[in-house]
C-alpha positions as CSV (number, residue, x, y, z in Angstrom):
1,M,1.2,31.0,-9.7
2,R,2.5,27.5,-10.4
3,E,5.3,27.4,-12.9
4,S,4.1,26.9,-16.5
5,R,4.7,23.5,-18.2
6,S,4.7,22.3,-21.8
7,P,2.5,19.2,-22.0
8,L,3.5,18.6,-25.6
9,K,7.2,18.6,-24.7
10,R,6.8,16.3,-21.7
11,A,4.6,13.9,-23.7
12,A,7.2,13.7,-26.4
13,L,9.9,13.0,-23.8
14,S,7.7,10.3,-22.2
15,V,7.2,8.5,-25.5
16,A,10.9,8.8,-26.4
17,L,12.0,7.3,-23.1
18,S,9.9,4.1,-23.6
19,L,10.7,3.7,-27.3
20,A,14.4,4.4,-27.0
21,L,14.8,1.4,-24.8
22,A,13.1,-1.0,-27.3
23,P,16.0,-1.5,-29.8
24,F,18.5,-1.9,-27.0
25,A,16.2,-4.4,-25.3
26,A,15.7,-6.3,-28.5
27,A,19.4,-6.8,-29.0
28,Q,20.2,-7.9,-25.4
29,A,17.0,-9.0,-23.6
30,Q,16.8,-12.5,-22.3
31,Q,14.2,-14.4,-20.3
32,A,13.6,-13.2,-16.7
33,P,14.7,-15.3,-13.7
34,T,12.6,-18.3,-12.8
35,D,13.4,-18.7,-9.1
36,P,10.0,-18.7,-7.3
37,S,11.3,-16.3,-4.6
38,A,12.1,-13.6,-7.2
39,P,9.2,-11.8,-8.8
40,A,9.6,-11.8,-12.6
41,S,9.4,-8.5,-14.4
42,D,6.8,-10.0,-16.7
43,T,5.0,-13.4,-16.6
44,R,3.0,-12.7,-19.7
45,H,5.6,-13.9,-22.3
46,A,6.1,-17.3,-20.8
47,Q,6.9,-19.8,-23.6
48,D,4.1,-22.1,-22.7
49,K,0.9,-20.2,-22.3
50,A,-1.0,-23.4,-21.7
51,T,0.6,-23.8,-18.3
52,D,-0.7,-20.4,-17.2
53,S,-4.3,-20.4,-18.4
54,H,-5.6,-18.5,-15.5
55,I,-2.9,-16.0,-14.4
56,K,-5.5,-14.2,-12.2
57,D,-5.0,-17.1,-9.7
58,L,-2.3,-15.8,-7.5
59,S,-2.4,-18.5,-4.8
60,G,1.1,-19.8,-5.7
61,V,2.9,-16.4,-5.5
62,V,5.6,-16.2,-2.8
63,V,4.7,-13.6,-0.1
64,T,8.0,-12.0,0.9
65,A,6.4,-10.3,3.9
66,S,6.1,-13.7,5.5
67,V,9.2,-14.7,7.5
68,L,8.9,-18.3,6.3
69,Q,8.6,-17.1,2.6
70,D,5.2,-18.8,2.2
71,T,3.0,-18.8,-0.8
72,A,-0.4,-17.2,-0.6
73,E,-2.1,-20.7,-0.5
74,T,-0.1,-22.0,2.5
75,L,-0.6,-19.0,4.7
76,S,-3.2,-19.3,7.5
77,K,-3.3,-15.5,7.8
78,P,-5.5,-13.5,5.4
79,V,-3.3,-12.1,2.6
80,E,-3.8,-10.6,-0.9
81,V,-1.1,-10.2,-3.6
82,L,-1.2,-7.9,-6.6
83,T,1.2,-8.8,-9.3
84,G,1.4,-9.3,-13.1
85,E,-1.5,-8.2,-15.2
86,R,-3.8,-7.5,-12.3
87,L,-1.2,-5.1,-10.8
88,D,-0.7,-3.4,-14.1
89,E,-4.4,-2.8,-14.5
90,S,-4.6,-1.4,-10.9
91,R,-1.6,0.9,-10.8
92,A,-2.5,4.4,-9.8
93,A,-0.7,7.5,-8.5
94,T,-1.0,6.5,-4.9
95,L,-0.6,3.2,-3.0
96,G,-4.1,3.4,-1.4
97,E,-5.8,3.8,-4.8
98,T,-3.7,0.9,-6.3
99,V,-4.8,-1.6,-3.6
100,A,-8.4,-0.4,-3.2
101,T,-9.6,-3.0,-5.7
102,L,-8.9,-5.7,-3.2
103,P,-11.7,-6.9,-0.8
104,G,-11.4,-5.4,2.6
105,V,-9.0,-2.6,1.4
106,Q,-9.8,1.0,0.6
107,S,-8.0,4.3,0.3
108,S,-8.0,7.3,2.7
109,N,-7.8,9.9,-0.1
110,F,-6.9,13.5,0.7
111,G,-7.0,14.5,-3.0
112,P,-5.3,12.5,-5.8
113,G,-1.8,13.1,-4.4
114,V,-2.5,11.4,-1.1
115,G,-3.9,7.9,-0.6
116,R,-3.0,5.7,2.3
117,P,-4.4,2.1,2.5
118,I,-7.3,1.4,4.8
119,I,-7.6,-2.2,5.9
120,R,-10.9,-3.4,7.4
121,G,-11.8,0.1,8.5
122,M,-8.4,0.9,10.1
123,D,-5.8,3.4,8.8
124,G,-3.2,5.8,9.9
125,P,-0.7,4.4,12.5
126,R,-2.7,1.1,12.6
127,V,-1.6,0.1,9.1
128,A,2.1,-0.3,8.4
129,V,3.3,0.8,4.9
130,L,6.4,-1.2,4.1
131,D,9.1,-1.0,1.4
132,G,10.8,-4.3,1.1
133,G,9.8,-5.3,4.6
134,L,11.0,-2.1,6.3
135,S,8.8,0.9,7.2
136,S,8.5,3.6,4.6
137,Q,9.5,6.1,7.4
138,D,7.5,9.0,6.0
139,V,5.1,11.2,8.1
140,S,1.9,10.0,6.4
141,T,0.6,8.9,9.8
142,V,1.0,12.3,11.4
143,S,-1.6,14.0,9.2
144,Q,-4.1,12.9,6.6
145,D,-2.7,15.4,4.0
146,H,0.7,13.8,4.0
147,A,1.5,11.3,1.2
148,P,3.3,8.0,1.7
149,T,6.6,7.8,-0.1
150,I,5.8,4.7,-2.1
151,E,5.7,4.6,-5.9
152,P,3.3,1.9,-7.1
153,F,4.6,2.0,-10.7
154,L,7.9,0.5,-9.6
155,A,6.4,-2.5,-7.7
156,D,7.0,-6.1,-8.8
157,Q,4.2,-7.1,-6.5
158,I,2.3,-5.6,-3.6
159,E,1.3,-7.7,-0.6
160,V,-1.5,-6.8,1.8
161,L,-1.6,-8.6,5.2
162,K,-5.1,-8.1,6.6
163,G,-5.7,-8.2,10.3
164,P,-3.2,-7.8,13.1
165,S,0.4,-8.0,11.7
166,T,2.2,-6.7,14.8
167,L,3.8,-10.1,15.3
168,L,6.2,-9.4,12.3
169,Y,6.2,-5.6,12.0
170,G,5.6,-4.1,15.5
171,S,2.8,-2.2,17.0
172,G,2.2,0.0,14.0
173,A,0.6,-2.9,12.2
174,I,-2.2,-3.7,14.6
175,G,-4.7,-3.3,11.7
176,G,-2.5,-4.8,8.9
177,A,0.4,-4.1,6.6
178,V,1.0,-3.3,3.0
179,N,4.4,-4.3,1.6
180,M,5.8,-3.2,-1.8
181,V,8.4,-5.5,-3.4
182,D,10.5,-3.5,-5.9
183,G,13.6,-5.5,-6.5
184,R,16.0,-2.5,-6.0
185,I,18.4,-4.9,-4.3
186,P,18.6,-8.0,-6.5
187,E,18.4,-11.3,-4.7
188,Y,19.1,-13.7,-7.6
189,A,21.1,-13.7,-10.8
190,I,19.3,-12.6,-13.9
191,D,19.3,-15.3,-16.5
192,N,21.5,-14.4,-19.5
193,G,22.3,-11.0,-18.0
194,F,19.6,-8.5,-18.8
195,S,15.9,-7.7,-18.3
196,G,13.6,-4.8,-17.6
197,R,10.5,-2.9,-18.5
198,A,9.3,0.5,-19.5
199,E,5.9,2.1,-19.7
200,T,4.3,5.4,-20.6
201,R,0.6,6.3,-20.3
202,F,-1.5,9.4,-21.0
203,Y,-4.8,10.4,-19.6
204,A,-7.8,12.2,-21.3
205,G,-11.3,13.1,-20.4
206,D,-11.7,14.5,-16.9
207,Q,-8.1,13.5,-16.1
208,G,-5.0,14.7,-17.9
209,G,-1.3,14.3,-17.8
210,N,1.0,11.3,-18.1
211,T,3.1,8.8,-16.2
212,T,6.4,7.3,-17.5
213,M,8.6,4.7,-15.9
214,A,11.6,2.6,-16.8
215,R,13.5,-0.1,-15.1
216,V,16.6,-2.2,-16.0
217,D,18.3,-5.1,-14.3
218,G,21.6,-6.6,-15.5
219,G,24.6,-8.6,-14.3
220,S,26.1,-12.0,-14.2
221,D,26.1,-15.0,-11.9
222,G,28.3,-13.1,-9.4
223,F,26.6,-9.7,-9.3
224,A,23.5,-7.8,-10.4
225,L,22.7,-4.1,-10.9
226,H,19.4,-2.3,-10.9
227,A,18.2,1.2,-11.9
228,D,14.7,2.7,-12.1
229,A,12.9,6.0,-12.7
230,V,9.4,7.4,-12.7
231,Y,8.0,10.8,-13.8
232,R,4.3,11.8,-13.3
233,H,2.5,15.0,-14.1
234,A,-1.3,15.4,-13.6
235,P,-3.0,18.8,-13.8
236,D,-6.2,19.6,-11.9
237,Y,-8.8,17.0,-12.8
238,G,-12.5,17.4,-13.6
239,T,-15.6,16.1,-11.9
240,P,-19.3,15.9,-12.9
241,D,-19.7,19.2,-11.0
242,G,-16.7,21.0,-12.6
243,R,-13.0,21.3,-12.1
244,Q,-11.5,20.1,-8.8
245,L,-9.1,23.0,-8.2
246,N,-5.7,22.5,-6.7
247,S,-5.7,18.8,-7.3
248,Y,-2.5,18.6,-9.4
249,I,0.4,16.1,-8.9
250,D,4.0,16.2,-9.9
251,T,6.2,13.2,-8.9
252,R,9.8,12.1,-9.6
253,S,11.4,9.0,-8.2
254,G,14.4,7.0,-9.0
255,A,16.9,4.5,-7.5
256,I,20.1,2.5,-8.2
257,G,21.1,-0.7,-6.5
258,G,23.4,-3.7,-6.7
259,S,24.2,-7.0,-5.1
260,L,26.9,-9.6,-4.9
261,L,25.4,-13.1,-5.5
262,G,26.3,-16.7,-5.1
263,D,25.0,-20.1,-4.0
264,W,25.7,-18.8,-0.4
265,G,23.1,-16.0,-0.8
266,F,23.4,-12.3,-1.6
267,V,24.4,-8.9,-0.1
268,G,23.4,-5.6,-1.7
269,L,22.9,-1.9,-1.4
270,S,20.5,0.7,-2.9
271,A,20.0,4.4,-2.9
272,A,16.7,6.0,-3.8
273,R,15.1,9.5,-4.0
274,F,11.4,10.3,-4.0
275,E,10.2,13.9,-4.8
276,D,6.6,14.9,-4.9
277,E,4.6,18.1,-5.2
278,Y,0.8,18.1,-5.0
279,G,-2.1,20.4,-4.2
280,N,-4.5,20.3,-1.3
281,P,-7.9,20.5,-2.9
282,G,-9.5,21.3,0.4
283,E,-7.8,24.7,0.4
284,P,-7.8,25.6,-3.3
285,G,-7.1,29.4,-2.9
286,D,-8.4,31.8,-5.6
287,L,-6.2,32.3,-8.6
288,S,-8.5,35.1,-9.9
289,I,-7.1,37.3,-7.2
290,G,-3.6,35.8,-7.3
291,E,-4.1,33.6,-4.3
292,R,-2.6,30.1,-4.9
293,G,-3.9,27.2,-2.9
294,V,-2.1,25.2,-0.2
295,H,0.4,22.8,-1.7
296,L,3.1,20.5,-0.4
297,K,6.6,19.7,-1.7
298,L,8.4,16.7,-0.2
299,R,11.6,14.8,-0.7
300,Q,12.9,11.6,0.8
301,D,16.3,10.0,0.4
302,R,16.5,6.3,1.4
303,Y,19.6,4.1,1.6
304,E,19.2,0.4,2.2
305,A,21.4,-2.7,2.8
306,K,20.0,-6.2,2.6
307,G,21.4,-9.7,2.5
308,A,20.8,-13.4,3.1
309,L,22.9,-16.4,3.9
310,R,21.3,-19.6,2.7
311,D,21.4,-23.1,4.0
312,L,23.7,-22.2,6.9
313,W,22.7,-25.1,9.1
314,G,20.8,-27.4,6.7
315,D,18.6,-27.2,3.7
316,G,16.1,-24.4,3.9
317,N,17.7,-22.8,7.0
318,G,19.3,-19.4,6.8
319,L,19.8,-15.8,7.9
320,R,18.3,-12.6,6.4
321,F,19.1,-9.1,7.4
322,S,18.1,-5.6,6.2
323,F,18.8,-2.0,7.2
324,A,17.5,1.3,6.0
325,H,18.4,5.0,6.7
326,T,15.8,7.6,5.6
327,G,16.0,11.3,5.5
328,Y,12.6,13.0,4.9
329,D,11.3,16.6,4.7
330,H,8.4,18.4,3.3
331,T,7.2,22.0,3.2
332,E,3.6,23.1,3.2
333,F,3.1,26.2,1.2
334,E,0.3,28.6,1.9
335,G,0.1,30.4,-1.4
336,D,3.7,31.0,-2.4
337,A,4.9,31.4,1.2
338,P,6.4,28.4,3.0
339,G,4.4,27.5,6.0
340,T,5.2,24.4,8.2
341,I,8.3,22.3,7.5
342,F,8.0,18.6,8.6
343,S,11.2,16.5,8.8
344,K,12.1,13.0,9.9
345,N,15.4,11.1,10.1
346,A,15.1,7.4,10.8
347,N,17.2,4.2,11.0
348,E,15.6,0.8,11.0
349,G,17.0,-2.7,10.9
350,R,15.9,-6.3,11.3
351,I,17.5,-9.8,11.3
352,E,15.7,-13.1,10.9
353,A,17.0,-16.6,11.3
354,S,14.9,-19.5,9.9
355,F,15.0,-23.1,11.1
356,G,13.5,-26.4,9.9
357,S,13.6,-30.1,10.9
358,A,12.6,-33.5,9.6
359,Q,9.8,-33.7,12.2
360,G,7.5,-31.3,10.4
361,W,8.4,-28.2,12.3
362,Q,9.5,-24.9,10.8
363,G,10.4,-21.7,12.7
364,A,12.0,-18.3,12.7
365,L,13.4,-15.9,15.2
366,G,13.9,-12.2,14.6
367,L,15.1,-9.0,16.1
368,Q,13.9,-5.5,14.8
369,G,15.0,-2.1,15.9
370,S,14.3,1.5,14.9
371,A,15.2,5.0,15.9
372,S,13.6,8.2,14.5
373,T,13.5,11.9,15.1
374,F,10.5,13.9,14.0
375,A,10.1,17.7,14.0
376,A,7.6,20.2,12.7
377,V,8.5,23.9,12.5
378,G,6.0,26.6,11.5
379,E,2.4,27.6,11.9
380,E,1.0,24.0,11.9
381,S,3.6,22.6,14.3
382,F,0.9,21.0,16.4
383,V,3.2,18.1,17.5
384,P,6.5,18.8,19.3
385,A,9.8,17.5,18.1
386,T,9.9,13.9,19.3
387,S,12.5,11.1,19.3
388,T,11.2,7.5,19.2
389,R,13.1,4.3,19.9
390,A,11.7,0.9,19.4
391,Y,13.0,-2.7,19.7
392,G,11.2,-5.9,19.1
393,L,12.0,-9.6,19.5
394,F,9.7,-12.1,17.8
395,G,9.4,-15.8,17.0
396,V,7.2,-18.0,14.9
397,A,6.8,-21.8,14.6
398,R,4.8,-24.1,12.3
399,H,4.0,-27.7,12.4
400,T,2.2,-29.6,9.6
401,W,0.8,-33.1,9.5
402,D,-1.6,-34.7,7.1
403,G,-3.9,-31.9,6.0
404,F,-3.5,-29.8,9.1
405,Q,-1.2,-26.8,9.7
406,L,-0.6,-25.1,13.1
407,D,1.1,-21.6,13.3
408,L,2.2,-20.1,16.6
409,G,3.9,-16.7,17.2
410,A,4.9,-14.2,19.9
411,R,6.5,-10.8,20.0
412,V,7.5,-8.3,22.6
413,D,8.5,-4.7,21.9
414,K,10.0,-1.8,23.8
415,V,8.9,1.7,22.6
416,K,10.1,5.0,24.1
417,S,8.8,8.4,22.9
418,S,10.7,11.4,24.1
419,P,9.2,14.9,23.2
420,V,11.2,18.1,23.6
421,G,10.2,19.9,26.8
422,A,8.1,17.0,28.3
423,D,8.5,13.7,30.0
424,S,9.2,10.5,28.0
425,R,6.7,7.7,27.7
426,N,7.6,4.0,27.7
427,F,5.5,1.1,26.4
428,T,5.9,-2.7,26.2
429,P,3.4,-4.0,23.6
430,V,3.0,-7.8,23.5
431,S,1.6,-9.8,20.6
432,L,0.5,-13.4,20.5
433,S,-0.9,-15.4,17.6
434,L,-2.5,-18.8,17.1
435,A,-3.6,-19.9,13.6
436,G,-4.5,-23.1,11.9
437,G,-5.4,-24.4,8.5
438,W,-7.2,-27.6,7.7
439,K,-7.2,-28.9,4.1
440,L,-10.4,-31.0,4.0
441,N,-9.6,-32.3,0.5
442,E,-8.1,-31.1,-2.8
443,Q,-10.7,-28.3,-3.1
444,W,-11.7,-27.2,0.4
445,R,-9.5,-25.5,3.1
446,I,-10.6,-23.9,6.4
447,T,-8.5,-21.4,8.3
448,A,-8.9,-19.9,11.7
449,N,-6.9,-17.2,13.6
450,L,-6.8,-16.0,17.1
451,D,-4.7,-12.9,17.7
452,H,-3.9,-10.6,20.6
453,A,-2.0,-7.5,19.5
454,E,-1.0,-4.3,21.3
455,R,-0.1,-0.8,19.9
456,A,1.9,2.0,21.6
457,P,0.4,5.5,21.0
458,V,2.2,7.6,18.4
459,E,3.5,11.2,18.6
460,E,0.3,13.0,17.5
461,E,-1.9,11.0,19.9
462,L,0.3,11.7,22.9
463,F,1.7,15.1,22.5
464,S,-0.3,17.2,19.9
465,D,-1.5,20.6,21.0
466,G,-2.4,23.1,18.4
467,P,-4.4,23.8,15.2
468,H,-4.4,21.0,12.7
469,I,-5.4,22.9,9.5
470,A,-5.6,19.7,7.3
471,T,-8.6,18.5,9.5
472,L,-9.7,22.0,10.4
473,A,-9.6,21.3,14.1
474,Y,-7.5,22.1,17.2
475,E,-6.1,18.8,18.4
476,V,-5.1,18.0,21.9
477,G,-3.1,14.9,22.8
478,D,-3.0,13.0,26.0
479,A,0.4,12.0,27.4
480,N,-1.2,9.6,29.7
481,L,-2.7,7.4,27.0
482,G,-2.1,3.7,27.5
483,K,-1.5,0.8,25.1
484,E,-4.3,0.0,22.6
485,A,-5.1,-3.8,22.5
486,A,-6.9,-5.8,19.9
487,N,-8.3,-9.3,20.3
488,Q,-9.4,-10.7,16.9
489,F,-10.9,-14.0,15.9
490,E,-11.2,-14.8,12.2
491,V,-12.4,-17.8,10.2
492,G,-11.9,-18.3,6.5
493,L,-13.1,-20.8,3.9
494,Q,-11.3,-21.4,0.5
495,Y,-12.4,-23.4,-2.4
496,Q,-10.3,-24.1,-5.5
497,A,-11.4,-26.1,-8.6
498,D,-10.9,-26.0,-12.3
499,W,-14.0,-23.8,-12.7
500,V,-13.7,-21.5,-9.7
501,D,-11.3,-20.0,-7.1
502,A,-13.1,-18.6,-4.1
503,K,-12.5,-17.5,-0.6
504,V,-14.6,-15.8,2.1
505,S,-13.7,-14.7,5.7
506,A,-15.5,-13.3,8.7
507,Y,-13.8,-11.6,11.6
508,Y,-14.6,-10.0,15.0
509,N,-12.1,-7.6,16.6
510,R,-12.5,-6.4,20.1
511,F,-10.4,-3.3,21.0
512,N,-9.6,-2.4,24.5
513,D,-8.6,1.3,25.0
514,F,-9.1,2.1,21.3
515,I,-7.5,5.5,20.6
516,Y,-9.6,8.1,18.7
517,L,-10.3,11.8,18.3
518,A,-13.2,12.8,20.5
519,E,-15.3,16.0,20.1
520,T,-15.1,18.2,23.2
521,G,-17.9,20.6,22.3
522,N,-15.5,23.5,22.7
523,S,-13.9,25.7,20.0
524,W,-10.7,27.7,19.3
525,Y,-10.6,31.0,17.5
526,W,-8.4,31.0,14.4
527,D,-7.6,34.6,14.0
528,E,-5.9,34.2,10.6
529,E,-9.1,33.0,9.0
530,D,-11.5,34.7,11.4
531,E,-13.3,31.4,12.3
532,F,-13.7,29.0,15.1
533,L,-12.2,25.5,14.9
534,P,-13.6,22.6,17.0
535,I,-11.3,21.3,19.8
536,R,-10.8,17.6,19.6
537,Q,-9.2,15.5,22.3
538,W,-7.3,12.2,21.7
539,S,-9.1,9.8,24.0
540,Q,-9.6,6.0,24.6
541,G,-12.6,3.8,24.7
542,D,-13.5,0.2,24.0
543,A,-14.6,-0.6,20.4
544,R,-15.8,-3.5,18.3
545,F,-15.0,-4.2,14.6
546,R,-16.7,-7.0,12.8
547,G,-16.8,-7.7,9.1
548,L,-17.2,-10.0,6.2
549,E,-15.4,-10.1,2.9
550,G,-15.1,-12.5,0.0
551,E,-13.9,-12.9,-3.6
552,A,-14.4,-15.5,-6.3
553,M,-13.0,-16.0,-9.8
554,F,-15.3,-18.1,-12.0
555,H,-13.6,-19.6,-15.1
556,L,-16.7,-19.6,-17.3
557,A,-15.3,-21.0,-20.5
558,Q,-12.1,-21.9,-22.4
559,T,-12.8,-22.0,-26.1
560,D,-11.0,-21.5,-29.4
561,R,-12.2,-17.9,-29.4
562,G,-10.9,-17.1,-25.9
563,D,-11.2,-17.6,-22.2
564,W,-13.9,-16.0,-20.2
565,D,-13.7,-15.3,-16.5
566,L,-16.0,-13.5,-14.0
567,R,-14.6,-12.0,-10.8
568,V,-17.0,-11.0,-8.0
569,F,-16.2,-9.6,-4.7
570,G,-17.7,-7.8,-1.7
571,D,-16.8,-6.5,1.8
572,T,-18.4,-4.9,4.7
573,V,-17.2,-3.7,8.1
574,R,-19.1,-2.3,11.1
575,A,-17.3,-0.4,13.9
576,T,-18.9,0.8,17.1
577,F,-17.9,1.9,20.5
578,K,-18.8,-0.3,23.4
579,D,-20.5,2.5,25.2
580,G,-22.5,3.5,22.1
581,G,-21.9,5.5,18.9
582,N,-20.1,4.8,15.7
583,V,-16.3,4.9,15.0
584,P,-15.8,7.8,12.5
585,R,-14.9,7.5,8.8
586,I,-15.6,3.8,8.5
587,A,-15.6,2.6,4.8
588,P,-19.1,1.7,3.6
589,S,-19.9,-1.8,2.2
590,R,-19.1,-2.6,-1.4
591,F,-19.8,-5.3,-4.0
592,G,-18.6,-5.6,-7.6
593,A,-18.2,-7.8,-10.6
594,Q,-15.8,-7.8,-13.6
595,L,-16.1,-9.9,-16.8
596,R,-12.8,-10.7,-18.5
597,W,-12.0,-12.1,-21.9
598,E,-8.5,-13.2,-23.2
599,H,-7.5,-14.6,-26.5
600,A,-4.3,-14.7,-28.6
601,G,-2.7,-11.7,-26.9
602,W,-5.9,-9.7,-26.6
603,R,-7.4,-8.9,-23.2
604,A,-10.5,-7.0,-22.3
605,S,-12.7,-6.5,-19.2
606,L,-15.8,-4.6,-18.1
607,G,-16.6,-4.2,-14.5
608,A,-18.7,-2.2,-12.0
609,T,-18.3,-1.6,-8.3
610,R,-21.2,-0.5,-6.1
611,T,-20.2,1.5,-3.0
612,N,-23.2,1.8,-0.7
613,R,-24.4,4.8,1.3
614,Q,-22.7,5.3,4.6
615,D,-25.1,6.7,7.2
616,K,-23.8,4.9,10.3
617,V,-21.7,7.9,11.2
618,A,-20.1,9.4,14.3
619,Q,-21.0,12.6,16.1
620,D,-20.8,15.6,13.8
621,E,-19.9,13.4,10.9
622,T,-22.0,13.7,7.7
623,P,-23.3,10.7,5.7
624,T,-22.2,9.9,2.2
625,A,-24.4,8.8,-0.7
626,G,-23.7,5.6,-2.5
627,F,-22.4,5.4,-6.1
628,T,-21.5,2.9,-8.8
629,L,-18.3,3.2,-10.8
630,V,-18.1,1.4,-14.2
631,D,-14.6,0.7,-15.5
632,A,-13.2,-1.0,-18.7
633,H,-9.9,-2.2,-19.9
634,A,-8.5,-3.4,-23.2
635,S,-5.0,-4.4,-24.3
636,R,-3.0,-6.2,-27.0
637,H,0.1,-8.1,-26.0
638,F,2.5,-9.6,-28.5
639,D,6.0,-11.0,-28.4
640,A,8.9,-10.3,-30.8
641,G,11.7,-12.7,-29.8
642,N,12.9,-11.7,-26.3
643,L,10.9,-8.5,-26.5
644,S,7.3,-8.1,-25.4
645,W,5.0,-5.2,-26.2
646,E,1.6,-4.3,-24.8
647,V,-0.6,-1.4,-25.9
648,F,-3.6,-0.7,-23.6
649,A,-6.5,1.5,-22.8
650,D,-8.3,2.0,-19.5
651,A,-11.6,3.8,-18.9
652,S,-12.9,4.8,-15.5
653,N,-16.2,6.1,-14.2
654,L,-17.8,5.6,-17.6
655,T,-21.2,6.7,-16.4
656,N,-19.8,10.0,-15.0
657,Q,-21.0,9.3,-11.4
658,A,-20.7,11.9,-8.7
659,A,-18.7,10.0,-6.2
660,R,-17.3,10.9,-2.7
661,L,-15.2,8.7,-0.5
662,H,-16.5,8.5,3.0
663,T,-13.1,7.7,4.4
664,S,-11.8,11.1,3.3
665,F,-11.7,14.2,5.5
666,L,-12.4,16.2,2.4
667,K,-15.5,14.1,1.3
668,D,-17.8,17.1,1.5
669,A,-15.5,19.3,-0.6
670,V,-13.7,16.9,-2.9
671,M,-15.3,14.6,-5.5
672,L,-13.6,11.7,-7.4
673,P,-12.7,12.3,-11.1
674,G,-15.5,12.0,-13.7
675,R,-15.4,10.0,-16.9
676,S,-11.7,9.5,-17.9
677,V,-9.6,7.3,-20.2
678,G,-5.9,6.3,-20.0
679,F,-3.9,4.8,-22.9
680,G,-0.3,3.8,-23.3
681,V,2.3,1.3,-24.1
682,R,4.4,-1.2,-22.1
683,V,7.6,-2.9,-23.2
684,F,9.2,-5.9,-21.4
685,F,12.7,-7.2,-22.1
């Protein structure tokens, strides 16, 4: 049995943590830094609200995942940024669920404790999950029941690069990248020495539990310090069909960091720990006979160093570097007995030099390297211990004249995978990119991208050989797999005026030697459960992805009684094999709308998202019914000197719809939560 907990005691502790910080903050808090490259802890208590009448427009936010430190509006590549109020309203227990409100982005979902981002139908090793520009270095790509070690409640902003991002982040980003910016290593001095935020929220209805976080940043012109912590407890949630057993989550995360600062740049260090325990609702066990379900306990320790030297050879030219060491392990428990232990130790570093000239050219050169050792010991050790070494050299260049922008880029990698007891494999992925943006006038801008990206196969695709209980299959790798190559063309159209901000894009991605799990028609006898598991073989075949996505924010009215905005969005992706058949677990099309009102510190919204039926399925894959989720939000924000407060309430699935995510391996057994409400308080200082 899982250890007993006192919800009342934990709730009291959560409230105390947030409220105890308030008097201290009121005495010492000062305005957050204003440098555009440093995300502010809160933009809502700006002194002049009139200059920020539509904070939902994020086109001017700096995208740190871009080597040239672009804003969202200057990038020719498709990018989405979550920050400020929109991020606060989207925060969830997993990274995938947090970013799933963005067009073209959904979540894999293996229960509420696991949610990896899916970008335009691609997930797993095709989507890089980054923490401050470096890989999270967990084992979430090895199996769908492994959680990413990213805590969304600590993010200053979350950046989603859609489409091939291998140019900057290597072959693991052939489908895109999601980068969390958390400020654990401060890059700029904090004005007047102190800032931070704290939050606690509770859940009721079909969801329960609470999440509490706190963050403080302090220092002077010459140094800055950072500390943060998060605690989350969520018991098994309810659905329209009853309780979803073994769906609990318990998370603890924290970090400290510090930097030396100056006009010359910065250099800093941080240390962080992430601990998580969560159930696998696909194997709930039977507590009536004393059989606890399958659950996982993980821990990751991460140490980072980061720095920048500014204006080394002229204004705007400089050098940036970062390095991270990660130690990760998790144990999968079958009942109360430990089963398989997964572990990974990894080192990764990158260095980037940026250049500029008076002739309209900008550029950057970079070098990235990583070394990791992965091992699994126990009943589900279907992948042998493997060491992976990767090195990449990349360069980008940009020229602008009149209303036109041209972006060029190239990267070459060397990847070596060495399993215990078998021959090593070596790969040389190459990526090339050509992009352009044409600003027709002050309102209209057209972008076009042509990318060639290659991906080296990962450990489970090359070397797996054994029962993979999470997917209830016996998986067989192929050590002779070749590189996967994607050739994508995309065109986008943006329109920005006083009354609307809108963008739409269409893309076509042709994969050569797409790597996928193929049904063999054979089965393997699992004597422990007295059943047969299908044997699936990692294979390659040509595939085609094509899709359309768009989003618009209509500023309906600005009156003495408030501002009204209407957000609409939609996305669709179709993925098929060249020789016939559908690519499995492709997200169905969606469309949605949200009406927002804001006035004198009050904010409210009501929205609905329609997820359509998915019946374009692969062999032996079941279809999924469509559903509509209705959500609402309300909050009251007010300032008290240098202290800001916000009380809020969020409601989800108001119509209590039975909803299943087609992208989940557990979609036939696991349903999304029913009608729920969350309420809490935030404080900014």
